[in-house]
PDB file of N, CA, C, O and CB in Angstrom:
ATOM      1  N   MET A   1      15.288  -5.611   7.924  1.00  0.00           N
ATOM      2  CA  MET A   1      13.919  -5.639   7.293  1.00  0.00           C
ATOM      3  C   MET A   1      12.815  -5.154   8.418  1.00  0.00           C
ATOM      4  O   MET A   1      11.609  -5.194   8.175  1.00  0.00           O
ATOM      5  CB  MET A   1      13.578  -7.221   6.730  1.00  0.00           C
ATOM      6  N   ASP A   2      13.313  -4.724   9.586  1.00  0.00           N
ATOM      7  CA  ASP A   2      12.382  -4.136  10.637  1.00  0.00           C
ATOM      8  C   ASP A   2      11.704  -2.866  10.070  1.00  0.00           C
ATOM      9  O   ASP A   2      10.558  -2.567  10.406  1.00  0.00           O
ATOM     10  CB  ASP A   2      13.193  -3.767  11.997  1.00  0.00           C
ATOM     11  N   ASP A   3      12.393  -2.161   9.248  1.00  0.00           N
ATOM     12  CA  ASP A   3      11.800  -0.897   8.883  1.00  0.00           C
ATOM     13  C   ASP A   3      11.365  -0.893   7.338  1.00  0.00           C
ATOM     14  O   ASP A   3      11.477   0.113   6.638  1.00  0.00           O
ATOM     15  CB  ASP A   3      12.836   0.260   9.192  1.00  0.00           C
ATOM     16  N   ILE A   4      10.900  -2.016   6.913  1.00  0.00           N
ATOM     17  CA  ILE A   4      10.604  -2.179   5.456  1.00  0.00           C
ATOM     18  C   ILE A   4       9.593  -1.233   4.943  1.00  0.00           C
ATOM     19  O   ILE A   4       9.557  -0.920   3.753  1.00  0.00           O
ATOM     20  CB  ILE A   4      10.130  -3.552   5.164  1.00  0.00           C
ATOM     21  N   ALA A   5       8.778  -0.778   5.819  1.00  0.00           N
ATOM     22  CA  ALA A   5       7.781   0.251   5.398  1.00  0.00           C
ATOM     23  C   ALA A   5       8.372   1.505   4.823  1.00  0.00           C
ATOM     24  O   ALA A   5       7.738   2.249   4.074  1.00  0.00           O
ATOM     25  CB  ALA A   5       6.933   0.637   6.552  1.00  0.00           C
ATOM     26  N   GLN A   6       9.638   1.715   5.211  1.00  0.00           N
ATOM     27  CA  GLN A   6      10.382   2.916   4.715  1.00  0.00           C
ATOM     28  C   GLN A   6      11.110   2.651   3.539  1.00  0.00           C
ATOM     29  O   GLN A   6      11.773   3.574   3.065  1.00  0.00           O
ATOM     30  CB  GLN A   6      11.310   3.441   5.695  1.00  0.00           C
ATOM     31  N   ASP A   7      11.102   1.427   2.921  1.00  0.00           N
ATOM     32  CA  ASP A   7      11.904   0.944   1.900  1.00  0.00           C
ATOM     33  C   ASP A   7      11.085   0.760   0.617  1.00  0.00           C
ATOM     34  O   ASP A   7      10.500  -0.305   0.418  1.00  0.00           O
ATOM     35  CB  ASP A   7      12.550  -0.318   2.331  1.00  0.00           C
ATOM     36  N   PRO A   8      11.029   1.834  -0.311  1.00  0.00           N
ATOM     37  CA  PRO A   8      10.244   1.616  -1.512  1.00  0.00           C
ATOM     38  C   PRO A   8      10.881   0.705  -2.488  1.00  0.00           C
ATOM     39  O   PRO A   8      10.283   0.362  -3.508  1.00  0.00           O
ATOM     40  CB  PRO A   8       9.968   2.878  -2.164  1.00  0.00           C
ATOM     41  N   ALA A   9      12.157   0.276  -2.188  1.00  0.00           N
ATOM     42  CA  ALA A   9      12.860  -0.531  -3.148  1.00  0.00           C
ATOM     43  C   ALA A   9      12.351  -2.018  -3.111  1.00  0.00           C
ATOM     44  O   ALA A   9      12.585  -2.780  -4.049  1.00  0.00           O
ATOM     45  CB  ALA A   9      14.383  -0.454  -2.864  1.00  0.00           C
ATOM     46  N   SER A  10      11.713  -2.369  -2.101  1.00  0.00           N
ATOM     47  CA  SER A  10      11.208  -3.797  -1.911  1.00  0.00           C
ATOM     48  C   SER A  10      10.372  -4.241  -3.042  1.00  0.00           C
ATOM     49  O   SER A  10       9.344  -3.623  -3.321  1.00  0.00           O
ATOM     50  CB  SER A  10      10.383  -3.943  -0.626  1.00  0.00           C
ATOM     51  N   SER A  11      10.744  -5.252  -3.695  1.00  0.00           N
ATOM     52  CA  SER A  11       9.992  -5.496  -5.007  1.00  0.00           C
ATOM     53  C   SER A  11       9.498  -6.986  -5.055  1.00  0.00           C
ATOM     54  O   SER A  11       8.743  -7.333  -5.963  1.00  0.00           O
ATOM     55  CB  SER A  11      10.964  -5.186  -6.309  1.00  0.00           C
ATOM     56  N   THR A  12       9.888  -7.826  -4.141  1.00  0.00           N
ATOM     57  CA  THR A  12       9.357  -9.174  -4.312  1.00  0.00           C
ATOM     58  C   THR A  12       7.988  -9.247  -3.624  1.00  0.00           C
ATOM     59  O   THR A  12       7.617  -8.372  -2.842  1.00  0.00           O
ATOM     60  CB  THR A  12      10.342 -10.249  -3.728  1.00  0.00           C
ATOM     61  N   PRO A  13       7.253 -10.314  -3.940  1.00  0.00           N
ATOM     62  CA  PRO A  13       5.866 -10.226  -3.166  1.00  0.00           C
ATOM     63  C   PRO A  13       6.169 -10.413  -1.712  1.00  0.00           C
ATOM     64  O   PRO A  13       5.519  -9.690  -0.957  1.00  0.00           O
ATOM     65  CB  PRO A  13       4.756 -11.386  -3.649  1.00  0.00           C
ATOM     66  N   ALA A  14       7.032 -11.244  -1.165  1.00  0.00           N
ATOM     67  CA  ALA A  14       7.257 -11.305   0.263  1.00  0.00           C
ATOM     68  C   ALA A  14       7.699  -9.965   0.824  1.00  0.00           C
ATOM     69  O   ALA A  14       7.298  -9.612   1.933  1.00  0.00           O
ATOM     70  CB  ALA A  14       8.280 -12.358   0.578  1.00  0.00           C
ATOM     71  N   GLU A  15       8.491  -9.225   0.116  1.00  0.00           N
ATOM     72  CA  GLU A  15       8.853  -7.893   0.604  1.00  0.00           C
ATOM     73  C   GLU A  15       7.730  -6.961   0.675  1.00  0.00           C
ATOM     74  O   GLU A  15       7.502  -6.281   1.676  1.00  0.00           O
ATOM     75  CB  GLU A  15       9.875  -7.306  -0.227  1.00  0.00           C
ATOM     76  N   ARG A  16       7.032  -6.934  -0.391  1.00  0.00           N
ATOM     77  CA  ARG A  16       5.752  -6.067  -0.361  1.00  0.00           C
ATOM     78  C   ARG A  16       4.830  -6.426   0.699  1.00  0.00           C
ATOM     79  O   ARG A  16       4.373  -5.511   1.384  1.00  0.00           O
ATOM     80  CB  ARG A  16       4.982  -6.154  -1.650  1.00  0.00           C
ATOM     81  N   VAL A  17       4.457  -7.740   0.957  1.00  0.00           N
ATOM     82  CA  VAL A  17       3.771  -8.085   2.047  1.00  0.00           C
ATOM     83  C   VAL A  17       4.274  -7.586   3.396  1.00  0.00           C
ATOM     84  O   VAL A  17       3.538  -7.023   4.207  1.00  0.00           O
ATOM     85  CB  VAL A  17       3.699  -9.409   2.035  1.00  0.00           C
ATOM     86  N   ALA A  18       5.521  -7.816   3.582  1.00  0.00           N
ATOM     87  CA  ALA A  18       6.169  -7.286   4.856  1.00  0.00           C
ATOM     88  C   ALA A  18       6.069  -5.794   5.024  1.00  0.00           C
ATOM     89  O   ALA A  18       5.870  -5.283   6.126  1.00  0.00           O
ATOM     90  CB  ALA A  18       7.646  -7.654   4.895  1.00  0.00           C
ATOM     91  N   ARG A  19       6.216  -5.077   3.870  1.00  0.00           N
ATOM     92  CA  ARG A  19       6.009  -3.637   3.859  1.00  0.00           C
ATOM     93  C   ARG A  19       4.688  -3.276   4.185  1.00  0.00           C
ATOM     94  O   ARG A  19       4.471  -2.416   5.039  1.00  0.00           O
ATOM     95  CB  ARG A  19       6.330  -3.061   2.611  1.00  0.00           C
ATOM     96  N   GLY A  20       3.771  -3.866   3.572  1.00  0.00           N
ATOM     97  CA  GLY A  20       2.279  -3.689   3.801  1.00  0.00           C
ATOM     98  C   GLY A  20       1.918  -3.960   5.231  1.00  0.00           C
ATOM     99  O   GLY A  20       1.239  -3.142   5.851  1.00  0.00           O
ATOM    100  N   ARG A  21       2.341  -5.069   5.782  1.00  0.00           N
ATOM    101  CA  ARG A  21       1.994  -5.395   7.154  1.00  0.00           C
ATOM    102  C   ARG A  21       2.570  -4.356   8.033  1.00  0.00           C
ATOM    103  O   ARG A  21       1.865  -3.953   8.958  1.00  0.00           O
ATOM    104  CB  ARG A  21       2.482  -6.781   7.560  1.00  0.00           C
ATOM    105  N   SER A  22       3.815  -3.842   7.864  1.00  0.00           N
ATOM    106  CA  SER A  22       4.416  -2.884   8.723  1.00  0.00           C
ATOM    107  C   SER A  22       3.580  -1.579   8.619  1.00  0.00           C
ATOM    108  O   SER A  22       3.300  -0.968   9.651  1.00  0.00           O
ATOM    109  CB  SER A  22       5.920  -2.664   8.343  1.00  0.00           C
ATOM    110  N   ILE A  23       3.172  -1.133   7.395  1.00  0.00           N
ATOM    111  CA  ILE A  23       2.418   0.029   7.227  1.00  0.00           C
ATOM    112  C   ILE A  23       1.027  -0.216   8.023  1.00  0.00           C
ATOM    113  O   ILE A  23       0.587   0.657   8.771  1.00  0.00           O
ATOM    114  CB  ILE A  23       2.226   0.336   5.651  1.00  0.00           C
ATOM    115  N   TRP A  24       0.421  -1.337   7.841  1.00  0.00           N
ATOM    116  CA  TRP A  24      -0.844  -1.610   8.464  1.00  0.00           C
ATOM    117  C   TRP A  24      -0.704  -1.452  10.043  1.00  0.00           C
ATOM    118  O   TRP A  24      -1.567  -0.874  10.703  1.00  0.00           O
ATOM    119  CB  TRP A  24      -1.329  -3.064   8.059  1.00  0.00           C
ATOM    120  N   HIS A  25       0.445  -2.007  10.602  1.00  0.00           N
ATOM    121  CA  HIS A  25       0.589  -1.903  11.941  1.00  0.00           C
ATOM    122  C   HIS A  25       0.683  -0.550  12.493  1.00  0.00           C
ATOM    123  O   HIS A  25       0.187  -0.275  13.585  1.00  0.00           O
ATOM    124  CB  HIS A  25       1.641  -2.602  12.295  1.00  0.00           C
ATOM    125  N   ARG A  26       1.401   0.435  11.655  1.00  0.00           N
ATOM    126  CA  ARG A  26       1.521   1.696  12.104  1.00  0.00           C
ATOM    127  C   ARG A  26       0.170   2.496  11.967  1.00  0.00           C
ATOM    128  O   ARG A  26      -0.178   3.305  12.827  1.00  0.00           O
ATOM    129  CB  ARG A  26       2.629   2.323  11.384  1.00  0.00           C
ATOM    130  N   TYR A  27      -0.533   2.238  10.897  1.00  0.00           N
ATOM    131  CA  TYR A  27      -1.855   2.792  10.650  1.00  0.00           C
ATOM    132  C   TYR A  27      -2.842   2.459  11.701  1.00  0.00           C
ATOM    133  O   TYR A  27      -3.497   3.320  12.289  1.00  0.00           O
ATOM    134  CB  TYR A  27      -2.364   2.335   9.365  1.00  0.00           C
ATOM    135  N   SER A  28      -2.933   1.154  11.929  1.00  0.00           N
ATOM    136  CA  SER A  28      -3.957   0.663  12.970  1.00  0.00           C
ATOM    137  C   SER A  28      -3.619   1.024  14.409  1.00  0.00           C
ATOM    138  O   SER A  28      -4.485   1.024  15.285  1.00  0.00           O
ATOM    139  CB  SER A  28      -4.090  -0.876  12.903  1.00  0.00           C
ATOM    140  N   ALA A  29      -2.275   1.349  14.653  1.00  0.00           N
ATOM    141  CA  ALA A  29      -1.940   1.875  16.079  1.00  0.00           C
ATOM    142  C   ALA A  29      -2.468   3.243  16.135  1.00  0.00           C
ATOM    143  O   ALA A  29      -2.857   3.675  17.221  1.00  0.00           O
ATOM    144  CB  ALA A  29      -0.343   1.884  16.430  1.00  0.00           C
ATOM    145  N   GLU A  30      -2.524   3.974  15.077  1.00  0.00           N
ATOM    146  CA  GLU A  30      -2.920   5.387  15.346  1.00  0.00           C
ATOM    147  C   GLU A  30      -4.476   5.486  15.228  1.00  0.00           C
ATOM    148  O   GLU A  30      -5.086   6.367  15.835  1.00  0.00           O
ATOM    149  CB  GLU A  30      -2.190   6.408  14.305  1.00  0.00           C
ATOM    150  N   TYR A  31      -5.111   4.567  14.434  1.00  0.00           N
ATOM    151  CA  TYR A  31      -6.633   4.578  14.240  1.00  0.00           C
ATOM    152  C   TYR A  31      -7.124   3.241  14.563  1.00  0.00           C
ATOM    153  O   TYR A  31      -7.384   2.393  13.709  1.00  0.00           O
ATOM    154  CB  TYR A  31      -7.083   4.966  12.765  1.00  0.00           C
ATOM    155  N   ALA A  32      -7.256   3.063  15.963  1.00  0.00           N
ATOM    156  CA  ALA A  32      -7.659   1.713  16.492  1.00  0.00           C
ATOM    157  C   ALA A  32      -8.758   1.050  15.863  1.00  0.00           C
ATOM    158  O   ALA A  32      -8.730  -0.176  15.750  1.00  0.00           O
ATOM    159  CB  ALA A  32      -7.993   1.792  17.841  1.00  0.00           C
ATOM    160  N   SER A  33      -9.833   1.801  15.393  1.00  0.00           N
ATOM    161  CA  SER A  33     -11.039   1.143  14.926  1.00  0.00           C
ATOM    162  C   SER A  33     -10.943   1.008  13.334  1.00  0.00           C
ATOM    163  O   SER A  33     -11.931   0.660  12.687  1.00  0.00           O
ATOM    164  CB  SER A  33     -12.349   1.985  15.389  1.00  0.00           C
ATOM    165  N   ALA A  34      -9.847   1.266  12.792  1.00  0.00           N
ATOM    166  CA  ALA A  34      -9.659   1.265  11.307  1.00  0.00           C
ATOM    167  C   ALA A  34      -9.810  -0.220  10.781  1.00  0.00           C
ATOM    168  O   ALA A  34      -9.480  -1.196  11.456  1.00  0.00           O
ATOM    169  CB  ALA A  34      -8.184   1.878  10.910  1.00  0.00           C
ATOM    170  N   ALA A  35     -10.309  -0.285   9.587  1.00  0.00           N
ATOM    171  CA  ALA A  35     -10.219  -1.585   8.766  1.00  0.00           C
ATOM    172  C   ALA A  35      -9.310  -1.360   7.737  1.00  0.00           C
ATOM    173  O   ALA A  35      -8.972  -0.212   7.448  1.00  0.00           O
ATOM    174  CB  ALA A  35     -11.546  -2.064   8.155  1.00  0.00           C
ATOM    175  N   PRO A  36      -8.809  -2.498   7.060  1.00  0.00           N
ATOM    176  CA  PRO A  36      -7.794  -2.405   6.047  1.00  0.00           C
ATOM    177  C   PRO A  36      -8.323  -1.413   4.844  1.00  0.00           C
ATOM    178  O   PRO A  36      -7.562  -0.709   4.180  1.00  0.00           O
ATOM    179  CB  PRO A  36      -7.451  -3.912   5.507  1.00  0.00           C
ATOM    180  N   GLU A  37      -9.609  -1.466   4.689  1.00  0.00           N
ATOM    181  CA  GLU A  37     -10.211  -0.717   3.573  1.00  0.00           C
ATOM    182  C   GLU A  37     -10.118   0.869   3.818  1.00  0.00           C
ATOM    183  O   GLU A  37     -10.097   1.692   2.902  1.00  0.00           O
ATOM    184  CB  GLU A  37     -11.741  -1.173   3.404  1.00  0.00           C
ATOM    185  N   ASP A  38     -10.066   1.167   5.146  1.00  0.00           N
ATOM    186  CA  ASP A  38      -9.831   2.640   5.536  1.00  0.00           C
ATOM    187  C   ASP A  38      -8.457   2.936   5.110  1.00  0.00           C
ATOM    188  O   ASP A  38      -8.304   3.994   4.500  1.00  0.00           O
ATOM    189  CB  ASP A  38     -10.007   2.946   7.126  1.00  0.00           C
ATOM    190  N   ALA A  39      -7.460   2.218   5.313  1.00  0.00           N
ATOM    191  CA  ALA A  39      -6.073   2.542   4.983  1.00  0.00           C
ATOM    192  C   ALA A  39      -5.922   2.635   3.396  1.00  0.00           C
ATOM    193  O   ALA A  39      -5.236   3.503   2.855  1.00  0.00           O
ATOM    194  CB  ALA A  39      -5.086   1.422   5.606  1.00  0.00           C
ATOM    195  N   ILE A  40      -6.604   1.691   2.734  1.00  0.00           N
ATOM    196  CA  ILE A  40      -6.472   1.637   1.244  1.00  0.00           C
ATOM    197  C   ILE A  40      -7.172   2.909   0.757  1.00  0.00           C
ATOM    198  O   ILE A  40      -6.619   3.596  -0.102  1.00  0.00           O
ATOM    199  CB  ILE A  40      -7.137   0.274   0.585  1.00  0.00           C
ATOM    200  N   ALA A  41      -8.338   3.251   1.253  1.00  0.00           N
ATOM    201  CA  ALA A  41      -9.023   4.474   0.859  1.00  0.00           C
ATOM    202  C   ALA A  41      -8.098   5.705   1.134  1.00  0.00           C
ATOM    203  O   ALA A  41      -7.904   6.560   0.270  1.00  0.00           O
ATOM    204  CB  ALA A  41     -10.391   4.607   1.639  1.00  0.00           C
ATOM    205  N   ASP A  42      -7.612   5.745   2.209  1.00  0.00           N
ATOM    206  CA  ASP A  42      -6.732   6.991   2.601  1.00  0.00           C
ATOM    207  C   ASP A  42      -5.526   7.072   1.667  1.00  0.00           C
ATOM    208  O   ASP A  42      -5.135   8.156   1.234  1.00  0.00           O
ATOM    209  CB  ASP A  42      -6.189   6.901   4.162  1.00  0.00           C
ATOM    210  N   LEU A  43      -4.907   5.843   1.346  1.00  0.00           N
ATOM    211  CA  LEU A  43      -3.761   5.848   0.417  1.00  0.00           C
ATOM    212  C   LEU A  43      -4.265   6.400  -1.046  1.00  0.00           C
ATOM    213  O   LEU A  43      -3.587   7.177  -1.718  1.00  0.00           O
ATOM    214  CB  LEU A  43      -3.133   4.302   0.309  1.00  0.00           C
ATOM    215  N   LEU A  44      -5.485   5.920  -1.427  1.00  0.00           N
ATOM    216  CA  LEU A  44      -5.935   6.315  -2.788  1.00  0.00           C
ATOM    217  C   LEU A  44      -6.178   7.872  -2.806  1.00  0.00           C
ATOM    218  O   LEU A  44      -5.819   8.526  -3.786  1.00  0.00           O
ATOM    219  CB  LEU A  44      -7.291   5.509  -3.199  1.00  0.00           C
ATOM    220  N   HIS A  45      -6.786   8.466  -1.725  1.00  0.00           N
ATOM    221  CA  HIS A  45      -6.967   9.824  -1.559  1.00  0.00           C
ATOM    222  C   HIS A  45      -5.642  10.591  -1.688  1.00  0.00           C
ATOM    223  O   HIS A  45      -5.532  11.603  -2.380  1.00  0.00           O
ATOM    224  CB  HIS A  45      -7.609  10.065  -0.265  1.00  0.00           C
ATOM    225  N   PHE A  46      -4.644  10.043  -0.978  1.00  0.00           N
ATOM    226  CA  PHE A  46      -3.271  10.616  -1.054  1.00  0.00           C
ATOM    227  C   PHE A  46      -2.779  10.568  -2.401  1.00  0.00           C
ATOM    228  O   PHE A  46      -2.158  11.558  -2.788  1.00  0.00           O
ATOM    229  CB  PHE A  46      -2.304   9.909  -0.166  1.00  0.00           C
ATOM    230  N   ALA A  47      -2.958   9.496  -3.279  1.00  0.00           N
ATOM    231  CA  ALA A  47      -2.530   9.534  -4.617  1.00  0.00           C
ATOM    232  C   ALA A  47      -3.230  10.515  -5.408  1.00  0.00           C
ATOM    233  O   ALA A  47      -2.644  11.047  -6.351  1.00  0.00           O
ATOM    234  CB  ALA A  47      -2.654   8.281  -5.209  1.00  0.00           C
ATOM    235  N   ASP A  48      -4.475  10.824  -5.113  1.00  0.00           N
ATOM    236  CA  ASP A  48      -5.185  11.827  -5.858  1.00  0.00           C
ATOM    237  C   ASP A  48      -4.600  13.274  -5.619  1.00  0.00           C
ATOM    238  O   ASP A  48      -4.629  14.150  -6.484  1.00  0.00           O
ATOM    239  CB  ASP A  48      -6.673  11.770  -5.471  1.00  0.00           C
ATOM    240  N   THR A  49      -4.097  13.426  -4.433  1.00  0.00           N
ATOM    241  CA  THR A  49      -3.795  14.696  -3.962  1.00  0.00           C
ATOM    242  C   THR A  49      -2.315  15.073  -4.154  1.00  0.00           C
ATOM    243  O   THR A  49      -1.908  16.214  -3.934  1.00  0.00           O
ATOM    244  CB  THR A  49      -4.177  14.774  -2.562  1.00  0.00           C
ATOM    245  N   THR A  50      -1.526  14.065  -4.574  1.00  0.00           N
ATOM    246  CA  THR A  50      -0.028  14.264  -4.813  1.00  0.00           C
ATOM    247  C   THR A  50       0.205  14.315  -6.296  1.00  0.00           C
ATOM    248  O   THR A  50      -0.730  14.216  -7.090  1.00  0.00           O
ATOM    249  CB  THR A  50       0.863  13.088  -4.163  1.00  0.00           C
ATOM    250  N   GLU A  51       1.399  14.461  -6.651  1.00  0.00           N
ATOM    251  CA  GLU A  51       1.821  14.562  -8.075  1.00  0.00           C
ATOM    252  C   GLU A  51       1.968  13.227  -8.677  1.00  0.00           C
ATOM    253  O   GLU A  51       2.934  13.056  -9.421  1.00  0.00           O
ATOM    254  CB  GLU A  51       3.124  15.315  -8.221  1.00  0.00           C
ATOM    255  N   ILE A  52       1.140  12.244  -8.460  1.00  0.00           N
ATOM    256  CA  ILE A  52       1.206  10.953  -9.208  1.00  0.00           C
ATOM    257  C   ILE A  52       0.435  11.116 -10.361  1.00  0.00           C
ATOM    258  O   ILE A  52      -0.759  11.394 -10.248  1.00  0.00           O
ATOM    259  CB  ILE A  52       0.721   9.751  -8.437  1.00  0.00           C
ATOM    260  N   PRO A  53       1.010  10.968 -11.565  1.00  0.00           N
ATOM    261  CA  PRO A  53       0.334  11.095 -12.828  1.00  0.00           C
ATOM    262  C   PRO A  53      -0.928  10.056 -12.864  1.00  0.00           C
ATOM    263  O   PRO A  53      -0.782   8.843 -12.717  1.00  0.00           O
ATOM    264  CB  PRO A  53       1.399  10.814 -14.029  1.00  0.00           C
ATOM    265  N   GLY A  54      -1.936  10.570 -13.036  1.00  0.00           N
ATOM    266  CA  GLY A  54      -3.239   9.602 -13.095  1.00  0.00           C
ATOM    267  C   GLY A  54      -3.909   9.454 -11.867  1.00  0.00           C
ATOM    268  O   GLY A  54      -5.062   9.024 -11.834  1.00  0.00           O
ATOM    269  N   GLY A  55      -3.173   9.832 -10.663  1.00  0.00           N
ATOM    270  CA  GLY A  55      -3.681   9.746  -9.370  1.00  0.00           C
ATOM    271  C   GLY A  55      -4.048   8.297  -8.975  1.00  0.00           C
ATOM    272  O   GLY A  55      -3.376   7.335  -9.348  1.00  0.00           O
ATOM    273  N   ALA A  56      -5.118   8.195  -8.222  1.00  0.00           N
ATOM    274  CA  ALA A  56      -5.663   6.931  -7.705  1.00  0.00           C
ATOM    275  C   ALA A  56      -5.966   5.865  -8.784  1.00  0.00           C
ATOM    276  O   ALA A  56      -5.697   4.677  -8.605  1.00  0.00           O
ATOM    277  CB  ALA A  56      -6.925   7.225  -6.943  1.00  0.00           C
ATOM    278  N   GLU A  57      -6.523   6.330  -9.883  1.00  0.00           N
ATOM    279  CA  GLU A  57      -6.822   5.375 -10.951  1.00  0.00           C
ATOM    280  C   GLU A  57      -5.625   4.654 -11.486  1.00  0.00           C
ATOM    281  O   GLU A  57      -5.697   3.448 -11.721  1.00  0.00           O
ATOM    282  CB  GLU A  57      -7.487   6.060 -12.060  1.00  0.00           C
ATOM    283  N   THR A  58      -4.579   5.304 -11.681  1.00  0.00           N
ATOM    284  CA  THR A  58      -3.291   4.678 -12.074  1.00  0.00           C
ATOM    285  C   THR A  58      -2.701   3.802 -11.017  1.00  0.00           C
ATOM    286  O   THR A  58      -2.199   2.723 -11.332  1.00  0.00           O
ATOM    287  CB  THR A  58      -2.292   5.725 -12.427  1.00  0.00           C
ATOM    288  N   VAL A  59      -2.739   4.235  -9.711  1.00  0.00           N
ATOM    289  CA  VAL A  59      -2.330   3.303  -8.655  1.00  0.00           C
ATOM    290  C   VAL A  59      -3.219   2.027  -8.586  1.00  0.00           C
ATOM    291  O   VAL A  59      -2.685   0.944  -8.345  1.00  0.00           O
ATOM    292  CB  VAL A  59      -2.363   4.028  -7.305  1.00  0.00           C
ATOM    293  N   LEU A  60      -4.437   2.114  -8.772  1.00  0.00           N
ATOM    294  CA  LEU A  60      -5.283   0.906  -8.722  1.00  0.00           C
ATOM    295  C   LEU A  60      -4.972   0.019  -9.936  1.00  0.00           C
ATOM    296  O   LEU A  60      -5.009  -1.209  -9.854  1.00  0.00           O
ATOM    297  CB  LEU A  60      -6.812   1.288  -8.695  1.00  0.00           C
ATOM    298  N   GLU A  61      -4.656   0.691 -11.093  1.00  0.00           N
ATOM    299  CA  GLU A  61      -4.429  -0.157 -12.216  1.00  0.00           C
ATOM    300  C   GLU A  61      -3.120  -1.040 -12.050  1.00  0.00           C
ATOM    301  O   GLU A  61      -3.043  -2.232 -12.345  1.00  0.00           O
ATOM    302  CB  GLU A  61      -4.350   0.717 -13.473  1.00  0.00           C
ATOM    303  N   ARG A  62      -2.019  -0.187 -11.486  1.00  0.00           N
ATOM    304  CA  ARG A  62      -0.776  -0.929 -11.261  1.00  0.00           C
ATOM    305  C   ARG A  62      -0.930  -1.967 -10.164  1.00  0.00           C
ATOM    306  O   ARG A  62      -0.343  -3.045 -10.256  1.00  0.00           O
ATOM    307  CB  ARG A  62       0.352   0.026 -10.908  1.00  0.00           C
ATOM    308  N   ALA A  63      -1.718  -1.665  -9.109  1.00  0.00           N
ATOM    309  CA  ALA A  63      -1.798  -2.569  -8.019  1.00  0.00           C
ATOM    310  C   ALA A  63      -2.549  -3.868  -8.562  1.00  0.00           C
ATOM    311  O   ALA A  63      -2.194  -4.968  -8.137  1.00  0.00           O
ATOM    312  CB  ALA A  63      -2.549  -1.878  -6.771  1.00  0.00           C
ATOM    313  N   GLN A  64      -3.510  -3.767  -9.430  1.00  0.00           N
ATOM    314  CA  GLN A  64      -4.302  -4.904  -9.953  1.00  0.00           C
ATOM    315  C   GLN A  64      -3.342  -5.736 -10.770  1.00  0.00           C
ATOM    316  O   GLN A  64      -3.398  -6.964 -10.718  1.00  0.00           O
ATOM    317  CB  GLN A  64      -5.560  -4.431 -10.829  1.00  0.00           C
ATOM    318  N   ILE A  65      -2.412  -5.065 -11.564  1.00  0.00           N
ATOM    319  CA  ILE A  65      -1.505  -5.889 -12.373  1.00  0.00           C
ATOM    320  C   ILE A  65      -0.514  -6.647 -11.430  1.00  0.00           C
ATOM    321  O   ILE A  65      -0.327  -7.850 -11.615  1.00  0.00           O
ATOM    322  CB  ILE A  65      -0.716  -4.982 -13.417  1.00  0.00           C
ATOM    323  N   HIS A  66       0.066  -6.040 -10.517  1.00  0.00           N
ATOM    324  CA  HIS A  66       0.891  -6.727  -9.407  1.00  0.00           C
ATOM    325  C   HIS A  66       0.161  -7.818  -8.704  1.00  0.00           C
ATOM    326  O   HIS A  66       0.730  -8.895  -8.526  1.00  0.00           O
ATOM    327  CB  HIS A  66       1.331  -5.717  -8.340  1.00  0.00           C
ATOM    328  N   TYR A  67      -1.102  -7.612  -8.275  1.00  0.00           N
ATOM    329  CA  TYR A  67      -1.856  -8.480  -7.390  1.00  0.00           C
ATOM    330  C   TYR A  67      -2.180  -9.713  -8.288  1.00  0.00           C
ATOM    331  O   TYR A  67      -1.938 -10.837  -7.847  1.00  0.00           O
ATOM    332  CB  TYR A  67      -3.200  -7.744  -6.781  1.00  0.00           C
ATOM    333  N   THR A  68      -2.709  -9.550  -9.513  1.00  0.00           N
ATOM    334  CA  THR A  68      -3.080 -10.790 -10.308  1.00  0.00           C
ATOM    335  C   THR A  68      -1.810 -11.496 -10.763  1.00  0.00           C
ATOM    336  O   THR A  68      -1.853 -12.720 -10.881  1.00  0.00           O
ATOM    337  CB  THR A  68      -3.978 -10.426 -11.584  1.00  0.00           C
ATOM    338  N   ALA A  69      -0.691 -10.842 -11.026  1.00  0.00           N
ATOM    339  CA  ALA A  69       0.543 -11.516 -11.278  1.00  0.00           C
ATOM    340  C   ALA A  69       1.116 -12.434 -10.341  1.00  0.00           C
ATOM    341  O   ALA A  69       1.864 -13.352 -10.676  1.00  0.00           O
ATOM    342  CB  ALA A  69       1.438 -10.645 -11.493  1.00  0.00           C
ATOM    343  N   GLU A  70       0.761 -12.182  -9.151  1.00  0.00           N
ATOM    344  CA  GLU A  70       1.332 -12.825  -7.968  1.00  0.00           C
ATOM    345  C   GLU A  70       0.364 -14.017  -7.495  1.00  0.00           C
ATOM    346  O   GLU A  70       0.743 -14.836  -6.658  1.00  0.00           O
ATOM    347  CB  GLU A  70       1.534 -11.721  -6.792  1.00  0.00           C
ATOM    348  N   ARG A  71      -0.869 -14.060  -8.066  1.00  0.00           N
ATOM    349  CA  ARG A  71      -1.658 -15.111  -7.735  1.00  0.00           C
ATOM    350  C   ARG A  71      -1.427 -16.393  -8.516  1.00  0.00           C
ATOM    351  O   ARG A  71      -1.140 -16.324  -9.710  1.00  0.00           O
ATOM    352  CB  ARG A  71      -2.956 -14.699  -7.854  1.00  0.00           C
ATOM    353  N   PRO A  72      -1.540 -17.554  -7.898  1.00  0.00           N
ATOM    354  CA  PRO A  72      -1.412 -18.797  -8.700  1.00  0.00           C
ATOM    355  C   PRO A  72      -2.356 -18.952  -9.880  1.00  0.00           C
ATOM    356  O   PRO A  72      -2.302 -19.959 -10.586  1.00  0.00           O
ATOM    357  CB  PRO A  72      -1.610 -19.949  -7.823  1.00  0.00           C
TER     358      PRO A  72
END
């Protein structure tokens, strides 16, 4: 699980948290003054410029579904 940021198959909440934490550590190491919002904005821009159907809007909708499903 050391390299979970490279594993898109992780699907449990704990695995996604670990993957997000790993990604954040890599991002913040390169951009020392970055805030989590900066990483999220960069990922959404990436979603808009790749071949993701619906781009950032679709990514945000899916993220909201996952996030609210995992809250108590």
